[in-house]
mmCIF entry with sequence, helices, sheets and N, C-alpha, C, O atoms, coordinates in Angstrom:
data_MODEL
# 
_entry.id   MODEL 
# 
_entity.id                         1 
_entity.type                       polymer 
_entity.pdbx_number_of_molecules   1 
# 
_entity_poly.entity_id                      1 
_entity_poly.type                           'polypeptide(L)' 
_entity_poly.nstd_linkage                   no 
_entity_poly.nstd_monomer                   no 
_entity_poly.pdbx_seq_one_letter_code       
;(UNK)(UNK)(UNK)(UNK)(UNK)(UNK)(UNK)(UNK)(UNK)(UNK)(UNK)(UNK)(UNK)(UNK)(UNK)(UNK)
(UNK)(UNK)(UNK)(UNK)(UNK)(UNK)(UNK)(UNK)(UNK)(UNK)(UNK)(UNK)(UNK)(UNK)(UNK)(UNK)
(UNK)(UNK)(UNK)(UNK)(UNK)(UNK)(UNK)(UNK)(UNK)(UNK)(UNK)(UNK)(UNK)(UNK)(UNK)(UNK)
(UNK)(UNK)(UNK)
;
_entity_poly.pdbx_seq_one_letter_code_can   XXXXXXXXXXXXXXXXXXXXXXXXXXXXXXXXXXXXXXXXXXXXXXXXXXX 
_entity_poly.pdbx_strand_id                 A 
# 
loop_
_entity_poly_seq.entity_id 
_entity_poly_seq.num 
_entity_poly_seq.mon_id 
_entity_poly_seq.hetero 
1 1  UNK n 
1 2  UNK n 
1 3  UNK n 
1 4  UNK n 
1 5  UNK n 
1 6  UNK n 
1 7  UNK n 
1 8  UNK n 
1 9  UNK n 
1 10 UNK n 
1 11 UNK n 
1 12 UNK n 
1 13 UNK n 
1 14 UNK n 
1 15 UNK n 
1 16 UNK n 
1 17 UNK n 
1 18 UNK n 
1 19 UNK n 
1 20 UNK n 
1 21 UNK n 
1 22 UNK n 
1 23 UNK n 
1 24 UNK n 
1 25 UNK n 
1 26 UNK n 
1 27 UNK n 
1 28 UNK n 
1 29 UNK n 
1 30 UNK n 
1 31 UNK n 
1 32 UNK n 
1 33 UNK n 
1 34 UNK n 
1 35 UNK n 
1 36 UNK n 
1 37 UNK n 
1 38 UNK n 
1 39 UNK n 
1 40 UNK n 
1 41 UNK n 
1 42 UNK n 
1 43 UNK n 
1 44 UNK n 
1 45 UNK n 
1 46 UNK n 
1 47 UNK n 
1 48 UNK n 
1 49 UNK n 
1 50 UNK n 
1 51 UNK n 
# 
_struct_asym.id          A 
_struct_asym.entity_id   1 
# 
loop_
_struct_conf.conf_type_id 
_struct_conf.id 
_struct_conf.pdbx_PDB_helix_id 
_struct_conf.beg_label_comp_id 
_struct_conf.beg_label_asym_id 
_struct_conf.beg_label_seq_id 
_struct_conf.pdbx_beg_PDB_ins_code 
_struct_conf.end_label_comp_id 
_struct_conf.end_label_asym_id 
_struct_conf.end_label_seq_id 
_struct_conf.pdbx_end_PDB_ins_code 
_struct_conf.beg_auth_comp_id 
_struct_conf.beg_auth_asym_id 
_struct_conf.beg_auth_seq_id 
_struct_conf.end_auth_comp_id 
_struct_conf.end_auth_asym_id 
_struct_conf.end_auth_seq_id 
_struct_conf.pdbx_PDB_helix_class 
_struct_conf.details 
_struct_conf.pdbx_PDB_helix_length 
HELX_P HELX_P1 AA1 UNK A 9  ? UNK A 17 ? UNK A 9  UNK A 17 1 ? 9 
HELX_P HELX_P2 AA2 UNK A 22 ? UNK A 27 ? UNK A 22 UNK A 27 1 ? 6 
HELX_P HELX_P3 AA3 UNK A 35 ? UNK A 41 ? UNK A 35 UNK A 41 1 ? 7 
# 
_struct_conf_type.id          HELX_P 
_struct_conf_type.criteria    ? 
_struct_conf_type.reference   ? 
# 
_struct_sheet.id               AA1 
_struct_sheet.type             ? 
_struct_sheet.number_strands   3 
_struct_sheet.details          ? 
# 
loop_
_struct_sheet_order.sheet_id 
_struct_sheet_order.range_id_1 
_struct_sheet_order.range_id_2 
_struct_sheet_order.offset 
_struct_sheet_order.sense 
AA1 1 2 ? parallel 
AA1 2 3 ? parallel 
# 
loop_
_struct_sheet_range.sheet_id 
_struct_sheet_range.id 
_struct_sheet_range.beg_label_comp_id 
_struct_sheet_range.beg_label_asym_id 
_struct_sheet_range.beg_label_seq_id 
_struct_sheet_range.pdbx_beg_PDB_ins_code 
_struct_sheet_range.end_label_comp_id 
_struct_sheet_range.end_label_asym_id 
_struct_sheet_range.end_label_seq_id 
_struct_sheet_range.pdbx_end_PDB_ins_code 
_struct_sheet_range.beg_auth_comp_id 
_struct_sheet_range.beg_auth_asym_id 
_struct_sheet_range.beg_auth_seq_id 
_struct_sheet_range.end_auth_comp_id 
_struct_sheet_range.end_auth_asym_id 
_struct_sheet_range.end_auth_seq_id 
AA1 1 UNK A 4  ? UNK A 6  ? UNK A 4  UNK A 6  
AA1 2 UNK A 30 ? UNK A 32 ? UNK A 30 UNK A 32 
AA1 3 UNK A 49 ? UNK A 50 ? UNK A 49 UNK A 50 
# 
loop_
_atom_site.group_PDB 
_atom_site.id 
_atom_site.type_symbol 
_atom_site.label_atom_id 
_atom_site.label_alt_id 
_atom_site.label_comp_id 
_atom_site.label_asym_id 
_atom_site.label_entity_id 
_atom_site.label_seq_id 
_atom_site.pdbx_PDB_ins_code 
_atom_site.Cartn_x 
_atom_site.Cartn_y 
_atom_site.Cartn_z 
_atom_site.occupancy 
_atom_site.B_iso_or_equiv 
_atom_site.pdbx_formal_charge 
_atom_site.auth_seq_id 
_atom_site.auth_comp_id 
_atom_site.auth_asym_id 
_atom_site.auth_atom_id 
_atom_site.pdbx_PDB_model_num 
ATOM 1   N N  . UNK A 1 1  ? 12.554  -4.306 16.457  1.00 0.00 ? 1  UNK A N  1 
ATOM 2   C CA . UNK A 1 1  ? 11.783  -3.122 16.141  1.00 0.00 ? 1  UNK A CA 1 
ATOM 3   C C  . UNK A 1 1  ? 10.722  -3.466 15.095  1.00 0.00 ? 1  UNK A C  1 
ATOM 4   O O  . UNK A 1 1  ? 11.021  -4.064 14.061  1.00 0.00 ? 1  UNK A O  1 
ATOM 5   N N  . UNK A 1 2  ? 9.496   -3.082 15.382  1.00 0.00 ? 2  UNK A N  1 
ATOM 6   C CA . UNK A 1 2  ? 8.416   -3.316 14.430  1.00 0.00 ? 2  UNK A CA 1 
ATOM 7   C C  . UNK A 1 2  ? 8.449   -2.248 13.353  1.00 0.00 ? 2  UNK A C  1 
ATOM 8   O O  . UNK A 1 2  ? 8.797   -1.097 13.614  1.00 0.00 ? 2  UNK A O  1 
ATOM 9   N N  . UNK A 1 3  ? 8.094   -2.631 12.170  1.00 0.00 ? 3  UNK A N  1 
ATOM 10  C CA . UNK A 1 3  ? 8.173   -1.730 11.035  1.00 0.00 ? 3  UNK A CA 1 
ATOM 11  C C  . UNK A 1 3  ? 6.876   -1.819 10.240  1.00 0.00 ? 3  UNK A C  1 
ATOM 12  O O  . UNK A 1 3  ? 6.778   -2.575 9.273   1.00 0.00 ? 3  UNK A O  1 
ATOM 13  N N  . UNK A 1 4  ? 5.886   -1.040 10.656  1.00 0.00 ? 4  UNK A N  1 
ATOM 14  C CA . UNK A 1 4  ? 4.576   -1.045 10.017  1.00 0.00 ? 4  UNK A CA 1 
ATOM 15  C C  . UNK A 1 4  ? 4.258   0.327  9.447   1.00 0.00 ? 4  UNK A C  1 
ATOM 16  O O  . UNK A 1 4  ? 4.810   1.334  9.890   1.00 0.00 ? 4  UNK A O  1 
ATOM 17  N N  . UNK A 1 5  ? 3.359   0.365  8.456   1.00 0.00 ? 5  UNK A N  1 
ATOM 18  C CA . UNK A 1 5  ? 2.900   1.632  7.899   1.00 0.00 ? 5  UNK A CA 1 
ATOM 19  C C  . UNK A 1 5  ? 1.421   1.516  7.576   1.00 0.00 ? 5  UNK A C  1 
ATOM 20  O O  . UNK A 1 5  ? 0.936   0.459  7.171   1.00 0.00 ? 5  UNK A O  1 
ATOM 21  N N  . UNK A 1 6  ? 0.716   2.621  7.763   1.00 0.00 ? 6  UNK A N  1 
ATOM 22  C CA . UNK A 1 6  ? -0.669  2.724  7.325   1.00 0.00 ? 6  UNK A CA 1 
ATOM 23  C C  . UNK A 1 6  ? -0.648  3.658  6.127   1.00 0.00 ? 6  UNK A C  1 
ATOM 24  O O  . UNK A 1 6  ? -0.293  4.830  6.250   1.00 0.00 ? 6  UNK A O  1 
ATOM 25  N N  . UNK A 1 7  ? -1.030  3.136  4.973   1.00 0.00 ? 7  UNK A N  1 
ATOM 26  C CA . UNK A 1 7  ? -0.906  3.897  3.725   1.00 0.00 ? 7  UNK A CA 1 
ATOM 27  C C  . UNK A 1 7  ? -2.259  4.417  3.262   1.00 0.00 ? 7  UNK A C  1 
ATOM 28  O O  . UNK A 1 7  ? -3.283  3.750  3.404   1.00 0.00 ? 7  UNK A O  1 
ATOM 29  N N  . UNK A 1 8  ? -2.240  5.625  2.703   1.00 0.00 ? 8  UNK A N  1 
ATOM 30  C CA . UNK A 1 8  ? -3.454  6.164  2.111   1.00 0.00 ? 8  UNK A CA 1 
ATOM 31  C C  . UNK A 1 8  ? -3.382  6.020  0.590   1.00 0.00 ? 8  UNK A C  1 
ATOM 32  O O  . UNK A 1 8  ? -2.394  5.522  0.049   1.00 0.00 ? 8  UNK A O  1 
ATOM 33  N N  . UNK A 1 9  ? -4.426  6.458  -0.082  1.00 0.00 ? 9  UNK A N  1 
ATOM 34  C CA . UNK A 1 9  ? -4.516  6.254  -1.531  1.00 0.00 ? 9  UNK A CA 1 
ATOM 35  C C  . UNK A 1 9  ? -3.376  6.919  -2.287  1.00 0.00 ? 9  UNK A C  1 
ATOM 36  O O  . UNK A 1 9  ? -2.874  6.362  -3.263  1.00 0.00 ? 9  UNK A O  1 
ATOM 37  N N  . UNK A 1 10 ? -2.959  8.104  -1.849  1.00 0.00 ? 10 UNK A N  1 
ATOM 38  C CA . UNK A 1 10 ? -1.899  8.803  -2.588  1.00 0.00 ? 10 UNK A CA 1 
ATOM 39  C C  . UNK A 1 10 ? -0.597  8.004  -2.602  1.00 0.00 ? 10 UNK A C  1 
ATOM 40  O O  . UNK A 1 10 ? 0.132   8.028  -3.594  1.00 0.00 ? 10 UNK A O  1 
ATOM 41  N N  . UNK A 1 11 ? -0.301  7.304  -1.519  1.00 0.00 ? 11 UNK A N  1 
ATOM 42  C CA . UNK A 1 11 ? 0.902   6.462  -1.479  1.00 0.00 ? 11 UNK A CA 1 
ATOM 43  C C  . UNK A 1 11 ? 0.802   5.368  -2.543  1.00 0.00 ? 11 UNK A C  1 
ATOM 44  O O  . UNK A 1 11 ? 1.737   5.163  -3.317  1.00 0.00 ? 11 UNK A O  1 
ATOM 45  N N  . UNK A 1 12 ? -0.318  4.677  -2.578  1.00 0.00 ? 12 UNK A N  1 
ATOM 46  C CA . UNK A 1 12 ? -0.501  3.608  -3.562  1.00 0.00 ? 12 UNK A CA 1 
ATOM 47  C C  . UNK A 1 12 ? -0.488  4.152  -4.990  1.00 0.00 ? 12 UNK A C  1 
ATOM 48  O O  . UNK A 1 12 ? 0.109   3.547  -5.880  1.00 0.00 ? 12 UNK A O  1 
ATOM 49  N N  . UNK A 1 13 ? -1.140  5.282  -5.209  1.00 0.00 ? 13 UNK A N  1 
ATOM 50  C CA . UNK A 1 13 ? -1.213  5.865  -6.554  1.00 0.00 ? 13 UNK A CA 1 
ATOM 51  C C  . UNK A 1 13 ? 0.175   6.259  -7.056  1.00 0.00 ? 13 UNK A C  1 
ATOM 52  O O  . UNK A 1 13 ? 0.543   5.935  -8.185  1.00 0.00 ? 13 UNK A O  1 
ATOM 53  N N  . UNK A 1 14 ? 0.938   6.950  -6.228  1.00 0.00 ? 14 UNK A N  1 
ATOM 54  C CA . UNK A 1 14 ? 2.263   7.415  -6.643  1.00 0.00 ? 14 UNK A CA 1 
ATOM 55  C C  . UNK A 1 14 ? 3.208   6.241  -6.906  1.00 0.00 ? 14 UNK A C  1 
ATOM 56  O O  . UNK A 1 14 ? 3.870   6.191  -7.943  1.00 0.00 ? 14 UNK A O  1 
ATOM 57  N N  . UNK A 1 15 ? 3.266   5.300  -5.966  1.00 0.00 ? 15 UNK A N  1 
ATOM 58  C CA . UNK A 1 15 ? 4.159   4.154  -6.166  1.00 0.00 ? 15 UNK A CA 1 
ATOM 59  C C  . UNK A 1 15 ? 3.719   3.325  -7.376  1.00 0.00 ? 15 UNK A C  1 
ATOM 60  O O  . UNK A 1 15 ? 4.563   2.800  -8.101  1.00 0.00 ? 15 UNK A O  1 
ATOM 61  N N  . UNK A 1 16 ? 2.419   3.205  -7.597  1.00 0.00 ? 16 UNK A N  1 
ATOM 62  C CA . UNK A 1 16 ? 1.921   2.459  -8.758  1.00 0.00 ? 16 UNK A CA 1 
ATOM 63  C C  . UNK A 1 16 ? 2.317   3.150  -10.056 1.00 0.00 ? 16 UNK A C  1 
ATOM 64  O O  . UNK A 1 16 ? 2.736   2.482  -11.002 1.00 0.00 ? 16 UNK A O  1 
ATOM 65  N N  . UNK A 1 17 ? 2.195   4.454  -10.120 1.00 0.00 ? 17 UNK A N  1 
ATOM 66  C CA . UNK A 1 17 ? 2.578   5.198  -11.332 1.00 0.00 ? 17 UNK A CA 1 
ATOM 67  C C  . UNK A 1 17 ? 4.063   5.073  -11.631 1.00 0.00 ? 17 UNK A C  1 
ATOM 68  O O  . UNK A 1 17 ? 4.480   5.122  -12.788 1.00 0.00 ? 17 UNK A O  1 
ATOM 69  N N  . UNK A 1 18 ? 4.856   4.912  -10.580 1.00 0.00 ? 18 UNK A N  1 
ATOM 70  C CA . UNK A 1 18 ? 6.297   4.735  -10.755 1.00 0.00 ? 18 UNK A CA 1 
ATOM 71  C C  . UNK A 1 18 ? 6.681   3.265  -10.960 1.00 0.00 ? 18 UNK A C  1 
ATOM 72  O O  . UNK A 1 18 ? 7.862   2.939  -11.082 1.00 0.00 ? 18 UNK A O  1 
ATOM 73  N N  . UNK A 1 19 ? 5.682   2.384  -10.997 1.00 0.00 ? 19 UNK A N  1 
ATOM 74  C CA . UNK A 1 19 ? 5.903   0.938  -11.085 1.00 0.00 ? 19 UNK A CA 1 
ATOM 75  C C  . UNK A 1 19 ? 6.800   0.450  -9.950  1.00 0.00 ? 19 UNK A C  1 
ATOM 76  O O  . UNK A 1 19 ? 7.651   -0.418 -10.144 1.00 0.00 ? 19 UNK A O  1 
ATOM 77  N N  . UNK A 1 20 ? 6.599   1.015  -8.773  1.00 0.00 ? 20 UNK A N  1 
ATOM 78  C CA . UNK A 1 20 ? 7.423   0.683  -7.618  1.00 0.00 ? 20 UNK A CA 1 
ATOM 79  C C  . UNK A 1 20 ? 6.582   0.316  -6.401  1.00 0.00 ? 20 UNK A C  1 
ATOM 80  O O  . UNK A 1 20 ? 7.046   0.464  -5.270  1.00 0.00 ? 20 UNK A O  1 
ATOM 81  N N  . UNK A 1 21 ? 5.377   -0.150 -6.604  1.00 0.00 ? 21 UNK A N  1 
ATOM 82  C CA . UNK A 1 21 ? 4.500   -0.510 -5.488  1.00 0.00 ? 21 UNK A CA 1 
ATOM 83  C C  . UNK A 1 21 ? 5.178   -1.529 -4.576  1.00 0.00 ? 21 UNK A C  1 
ATOM 84  O O  . UNK A 1 21 ? 4.956   -1.525 -3.366  1.00 0.00 ? 21 UNK A O  1 
ATOM 85  N N  . UNK A 1 22 ? 5.979   -2.376 -5.140  1.00 0.00 ? 22 UNK A N  1 
ATOM 86  C CA . UNK A 1 22 ? 6.681   -3.414 -4.381  1.00 0.00 ? 22 UNK A CA 1 
ATOM 87  C C  . UNK A 1 22 ? 7.636   -2.826 -3.328  1.00 0.00 ? 22 UNK A C  1 
ATOM 88  O O  . UNK A 1 22 ? 7.961   -3.499 -2.350  1.00 0.00 ? 22 UNK A O  1 
ATOM 89  N N  . UNK A 1 23 ? 8.081   -1.592 -3.520  1.00 0.00 ? 23 UNK A N  1 
ATOM 90  C CA . UNK A 1 23 ? 8.976   -0.962 -2.546  1.00 0.00 ? 23 UNK A CA 1 
ATOM 91  C C  . UNK A 1 23 ? 8.350   -0.892 -1.160  1.00 0.00 ? 23 UNK A C  1 
ATOM 92  O O  . UNK A 1 23 ? 9.052   -1.000 -0.155  1.00 0.00 ? 23 UNK A O  1 
ATOM 93  N N  . UNK A 1 24 ? 7.038   -0.712 -1.102  1.00 0.00 ? 24 UNK A N  1 
ATOM 94  C CA . UNK A 1 24 ? 6.374   -0.679 0.206   1.00 0.00 ? 24 UNK A CA 1 
ATOM 95  C C  . UNK A 1 24 ? 6.606   -1.980 0.959   1.00 0.00 ? 24 UNK A C  1 
ATOM 96  O O  . UNK A 1 24 ? 6.896   -1.969 2.155   1.00 0.00 ? 24 UNK A O  1 
ATOM 97  N N  . UNK A 1 25 ? 6.481   -3.086 0.263   1.00 0.00 ? 25 UNK A N  1 
ATOM 98  C CA . UNK A 1 25 ? 6.707   -4.386 0.893   1.00 0.00 ? 25 UNK A CA 1 
ATOM 99  C C  . UNK A 1 25 ? 8.181   -4.571 1.256   1.00 0.00 ? 25 UNK A C  1 
ATOM 100 O O  . UNK A 1 25 ? 8.502   -5.165 2.285   1.00 0.00 ? 25 UNK A O  1 
ATOM 101 N N  . UNK A 1 26 ? 9.057   -4.069 0.423   1.00 0.00 ? 26 UNK A N  1 
ATOM 102 C CA . UNK A 1 26 ? 10.490  -4.202 0.693   1.00 0.00 ? 26 UNK A CA 1 
ATOM 103 C C  . UNK A 1 26 ? 10.926  -3.378 1.905   1.00 0.00 ? 26 UNK A C  1 
ATOM 104 O O  . UNK A 1 26 ? 11.838  -3.774 2.631   1.00 0.00 ? 26 UNK A O  1 
ATOM 105 N N  . UNK A 1 27 ? 10.277  -2.234 2.124   1.00 0.00 ? 27 UNK A N  1 
ATOM 106 C CA . UNK A 1 27 ? 10.663  -1.333 3.205   1.00 0.00 ? 27 UNK A CA 1 
ATOM 107 C C  . UNK A 1 27 ? 9.987   -1.691 4.520   1.00 0.00 ? 27 UNK A C  1 
ATOM 108 O O  . UNK A 1 27 ? 10.617  -1.636 5.576   1.00 0.00 ? 27 UNK A O  1 
ATOM 109 N N  . UNK A 1 28 ? 8.714   -2.055 4.465   1.00 0.00 ? 28 UNK A N  1 
ATOM 110 C CA . UNK A 1 28 ? 7.933   -2.284 5.675   1.00 0.00 ? 28 UNK A CA 1 
ATOM 111 C C  . UNK A 1 28 ? 7.581   -3.756 5.840   1.00 0.00 ? 28 UNK A C  1 
ATOM 112 O O  . UNK A 1 28 ? 7.350   -4.470 4.864   1.00 0.00 ? 28 UNK A O  1 
ATOM 113 N N  . UNK A 1 29 ? 7.545   -4.197 7.094   1.00 0.00 ? 29 UNK A N  1 
ATOM 114 C CA . UNK A 1 29 ? 7.148   -5.577 7.376   1.00 0.00 ? 29 UNK A CA 1 
ATOM 115 C C  . UNK A 1 29 ? 5.678   -5.798 7.027   1.00 0.00 ? 29 UNK A C  1 
ATOM 116 O O  . UNK A 1 29 ? 5.310   -6.825 6.457   1.00 0.00 ? 29 UNK A O  1 
ATOM 117 N N  . UNK A 1 30 ? 4.849   -4.821 7.377   1.00 0.00 ? 30 UNK A N  1 
ATOM 118 C CA . UNK A 1 30 ? 3.420   -4.911 7.100   1.00 0.00 ? 30 UNK A CA 1 
ATOM 119 C C  . UNK A 1 30 ? 2.916   -3.573 6.602   1.00 0.00 ? 30 UNK A C  1 
ATOM 120 O O  . UNK A 1 30 ? 3.328   -2.520 7.088   1.00 0.00 ? 30 UNK A O  1 
ATOM 121 N N  . UNK A 1 31 ? 2.018   -3.624 5.624   1.00 0.00 ? 31 UNK A N  1 
ATOM 122 C CA . UNK A 1 31 ? 1.393   -2.426 5.070   1.00 0.00 ? 31 UNK A CA 1 
ATOM 123 C C  . UNK A 1 31 ? -0.111  -2.566 5.299   1.00 0.00 ? 31 UNK A C  1 
ATOM 124 O O  . UNK A 1 31 ? -0.725  -3.553 4.896   1.00 0.00 ? 31 UNK A O  1 
ATOM 125 N N  . UNK A 1 32 ? -0.685  -1.566 5.947   1.00 0.00 ? 32 UNK A N  1 
ATOM 126 C CA . UNK A 1 32 ? -2.112  -1.567 6.251   1.00 0.00 ? 32 UNK A CA 1 
ATOM 127 C C  . UNK A 1 32 ? -2.805  -0.440 5.511   1.00 0.00 ? 32 UNK A C  1 
ATOM 128 O O  . UNK A 1 32 ? -2.201  0.592  5.218   1.00 0.00 ? 32 UNK A O  1 
ATOM 129 N N  . UNK A 1 33 ? -4.085  -0.649 5.209   1.00 0.00 ? 33 UNK A N  1 
ATOM 130 C CA . UNK A 1 33 ? -4.930  0.390  4.640   1.00 0.00 ? 33 UNK A CA 1 
ATOM 131 C C  . UNK A 1 33 ? -6.371  0.081  5.022   1.00 0.00 ? 33 UNK A C  1 
ATOM 132 O O  . UNK A 1 33 ? -6.636  -0.870 5.758   1.00 0.00 ? 33 UNK A O  1 
ATOM 133 N N  . UNK A 1 34 ? -7.286  0.875  4.529   1.00 0.00 ? 34 UNK A N  1 
ATOM 134 C CA . UNK A 1 34 ? -8.704  0.673  4.808   1.00 0.00 ? 34 UNK A CA 1 
ATOM 135 C C  . UNK A 1 34 ? -9.431  0.309  3.510   1.00 0.00 ? 34 UNK A C  1 
ATOM 136 O O  . UNK A 1 34 ? -8.915  0.558  2.420   1.00 0.00 ? 34 UNK A O  1 
ATOM 137 N N  . UNK A 1 35 ? -10.619 -0.276 3.620   1.00 0.00 ? 35 UNK A N  1 
ATOM 138 C CA . UNK A 1 35 ? -11.396 -0.571 2.407   1.00 0.00 ? 35 UNK A CA 1 
ATOM 139 C C  . UNK A 1 35 ? -11.714 0.687  1.596   1.00 0.00 ? 35 UNK A C  1 
ATOM 140 O O  . UNK A 1 35 ? -11.770 0.636  0.367   1.00 0.00 ? 35 UNK A O  1 
ATOM 141 N N  . UNK A 1 36 ? -11.920 1.801  2.271   1.00 0.00 ? 36 UNK A N  1 
ATOM 142 C CA . UNK A 1 36 ? -12.210 3.057  1.584   1.00 0.00 ? 36 UNK A CA 1 
ATOM 143 C C  . UNK A 1 36 ? -11.027 3.509  0.728   1.00 0.00 ? 36 UNK A C  1 
ATOM 144 O O  . UNK A 1 36 ? -11.208 4.014  -0.380  1.00 0.00 ? 36 UNK A O  1 
ATOM 145 N N  . UNK A 1 37 ? -9.834  3.324  1.247   1.00 0.00 ? 37 UNK A N  1 
ATOM 146 C CA . UNK A 1 37 ? -8.624  3.683  0.496   1.00 0.00 ? 37 UNK A CA 1 
ATOM 147 C C  . UNK A 1 37 ? -8.467  2.761  -0.704  1.00 0.00 ? 37 UNK A C  1 
ATOM 148 O O  . UNK A 1 37 ? -8.083  3.211  -1.784  1.00 0.00 ? 37 UNK A O  1 
ATOM 149 N N  . UNK A 1 38 ? -8.758  1.484  -0.528  1.00 0.00 ? 38 UNK A N  1 
ATOM 150 C CA . UNK A 1 38 ? -8.682  0.528  -1.636  1.00 0.00 ? 38 UNK A CA 1 
ATOM 151 C C  . UNK A 1 38 ? -9.635  0.925  -2.756  1.00 0.00 ? 38 UNK A C  1 
ATOM 152 O O  . UNK A 1 38 ? -9.294  0.815  -3.934  1.00 0.00 ? 38 UNK A O  1 
ATOM 153 N N  . UNK A 1 39 ? -10.821 1.383  -2.392  1.00 0.00 ? 39 UNK A N  1 
ATOM 154 C CA . UNK A 1 39 ? -11.794 1.836  -3.398  1.00 0.00 ? 39 UNK A CA 1 
ATOM 155 C C  . UNK A 1 39 ? -11.266 3.083  -4.115  1.00 0.00 ? 39 UNK A C  1 
ATOM 156 O O  . UNK A 1 39 ? -11.376 3.196  -5.335  1.00 0.00 ? 39 UNK A O  1 
ATOM 157 N N  . UNK A 1 40 ? -10.698 4.008  -3.355  1.00 0.00 ? 40 UNK A N  1 
ATOM 158 C CA . UNK A 1 40 ? -10.147 5.233  -3.949  1.00 0.00 ? 40 UNK A CA 1 
ATOM 159 C C  . UNK A 1 40 ? -8.976  4.923  -4.879  1.00 0.00 ? 40 UNK A C  1 
ATOM 160 O O  . UNK A 1 40 ? -8.821  5.571  -5.914  1.00 0.00 ? 40 UNK A O  1 
ATOM 161 N N  . UNK A 1 41 ? -8.156  3.946  -4.523  1.00 0.00 ? 41 UNK A N  1 
ATOM 162 C CA . UNK A 1 41 ? -7.032  3.531  -5.372  1.00 0.00 ? 41 UNK A CA 1 
ATOM 163 C C  . UNK A 1 41 ? -7.549  2.984  -6.698  1.00 0.00 ? 41 UNK A C  1 
ATOM 164 O O  . UNK A 1 41 ? -6.918  3.170  -7.739  1.00 0.00 ? 41 UNK A O  1 
ATOM 165 N N  . UNK A 1 42 ? -8.690  2.314  -6.661  1.00 0.00 ? 42 UNK A N  1 
ATOM 166 C CA . UNK A 1 42 ? -9.400  1.853  -7.861  1.00 0.00 ? 42 UNK A CA 1 
ATOM 167 C C  . UNK A 1 42 ? -8.662  0.772  -8.642  1.00 0.00 ? 42 UNK A C  1 
ATOM 168 O O  . UNK A 1 42 ? -8.889  0.613  -9.842  1.00 0.00 ? 42 UNK A O  1 
ATOM 169 N N  . UNK A 1 43 ? -7.788  0.034  -7.978  1.00 0.00 ? 43 UNK A N  1 
ATOM 170 C CA . UNK A 1 43 ? -7.111  -1.122 -8.560  1.00 0.00 ? 43 UNK A CA 1 
ATOM 171 C C  . UNK A 1 43 ? -7.029  -2.182 -7.479  1.00 0.00 ? 43 UNK A C  1 
ATOM 172 O O  . UNK A 1 43 ? -7.216  -1.891 -6.298  1.00 0.00 ? 43 UNK A O  1 
ATOM 173 N N  . UNK A 1 44 ? -6.756  -3.377 -7.874  1.00 0.00 ? 44 UNK A N  1 
ATOM 174 C CA . UNK A 1 44 ? -6.554  -4.432 -6.880  1.00 0.00 ? 44 UNK A CA 1 
ATOM 175 C C  . UNK A 1 44 ? -5.266  -4.194 -6.130  1.00 0.00 ? 44 UNK A C  1 
ATOM 176 O O  . UNK A 1 44 ? -4.223  -3.914 -6.721  1.00 0.00 ? 44 UNK A O  1 
ATOM 177 N N  . UNK A 1 45 ? -5.353  -4.308 -4.821  1.00 0.00 ? 45 UNK A N  1 
ATOM 178 C CA . UNK A 1 45 ? -4.144  -4.186 -4.007  1.00 0.00 ? 45 UNK A CA 1 
ATOM 179 C C  . UNK A 1 45 ? -3.470  -5.539 -3.902  1.00 0.00 ? 45 UNK A C  1 
ATOM 180 O O  . UNK A 1 45 ? -4.141  -6.570 -3.944  1.00 0.00 ? 45 UNK A O  1 
ATOM 181 N N  . UNK A 1 46 ? -2.165  -5.552 -3.767  1.00 0.00 ? 46 UNK A N  1 
ATOM 182 C CA . UNK A 1 46 ? -1.450  -6.826 -3.610  1.00 0.00 ? 46 UNK A CA 1 
ATOM 183 C C  . UNK A 1 46 ? -1.916  -7.549 -2.340  1.00 0.00 ? 46 UNK A C  1 
ATOM 184 O O  . UNK A 1 46 ? -2.419  -6.922 -1.408  1.00 0.00 ? 46 UNK A O  1 
ATOM 185 N N  . UNK A 1 47 ? -1.745  -8.843 -2.317  1.00 0.00 ? 47 UNK A N  1 
ATOM 186 C CA . UNK A 1 47 ? -2.192  -9.632 -1.174  1.00 0.00 ? 47 UNK A CA 1 
ATOM 187 C C  . UNK A 1 47 ? -1.388  -9.356 0.093   1.00 0.00 ? 47 UNK A C  1 
ATOM 188 O O  . UNK A 1 47 ? -1.796  -9.795 1.169   1.00 0.00 ? 47 UNK A O  1 
ATOM 189 N N  . UNK A 1 48 ? -0.285  -8.661 0.012   1.00 0.00 ? 48 UNK A N  1 
ATOM 190 C CA . UNK A 1 48 ? 0.509   -8.322 1.189   1.00 0.00 ? 48 UNK A CA 1 
ATOM 191 C C  . UNK A 1 48 ? 0.044   -7.028 1.863   1.00 0.00 ? 48 UNK A C  1 
ATOM 192 O O  . UNK A 1 48 ? 0.616   -6.630 2.879   1.00 0.00 ? 48 UNK A O  1 
ATOM 193 N N  . UNK A 1 49 ? -0.971  -6.370 1.324   1.00 0.00 ? 49 UNK A N  1 
ATOM 194 C CA . UNK A 1 49 ? -1.564  -5.189 1.959   1.00 0.00 ? 49 UNK A CA 1 
ATOM 195 C C  . UNK A 1 49 ? -2.739  -5.678 2.807   1.00 0.00 ? 49 UNK A C  1 
ATOM 196 O O  . UNK A 1 49 ? -3.642  -6.348 2.307   1.00 0.00 ? 49 UNK A O  1 
ATOM 197 N N  . UNK A 1 50 ? -2.714  -5.335 4.088   1.00 0.00 ? 50 UNK A N  1 
ATOM 198 C CA . UNK A 1 50 ? -3.737  -5.781 5.033   1.00 0.00 ? 50 UNK A CA 1 
ATOM 199 C C  . UNK A 1 50 ? -4.789  -4.714 5.254   1.00 0.00 ? 50 UNK A C  1 
ATOM 200 O O  . UNK A 1 50 ? -4.486  -3.523 5.319   1.00 0.00 ? 50 UNK A O  1 
ATOM 201 N N  . UNK A 1 51 ? -6.041  -5.164 5.368   1.00 0.00 ? 51 UNK A N  1 
ATOM 202 C CA . UNK A 1 51 ? -7.146  -4.249 5.664   1.00 0.00 ? 51 UNK A CA 1 
ATOM 203 C C  . UNK A 1 51 ? -7.779  -4.637 6.976   1.00 0.00 ? 51 UNK A C  1 
ATOM 204 O O  . UNK A 1 51 ? -8.733  -3.995 7.415   1.00 0.00 ? 51 UNK A O  1 
# 
């Protein structure tokens, strides 16, 4: 079973505020987002987030 997620800025913001951004990687095989979401997040995304 494939386990992928497409995340928006609110997901990154909330997990970052909780210091739990790594949970996304632990739960999902791959995490995808868009360049626009990365700009809205306004921080560097981990190298395991694909655009």
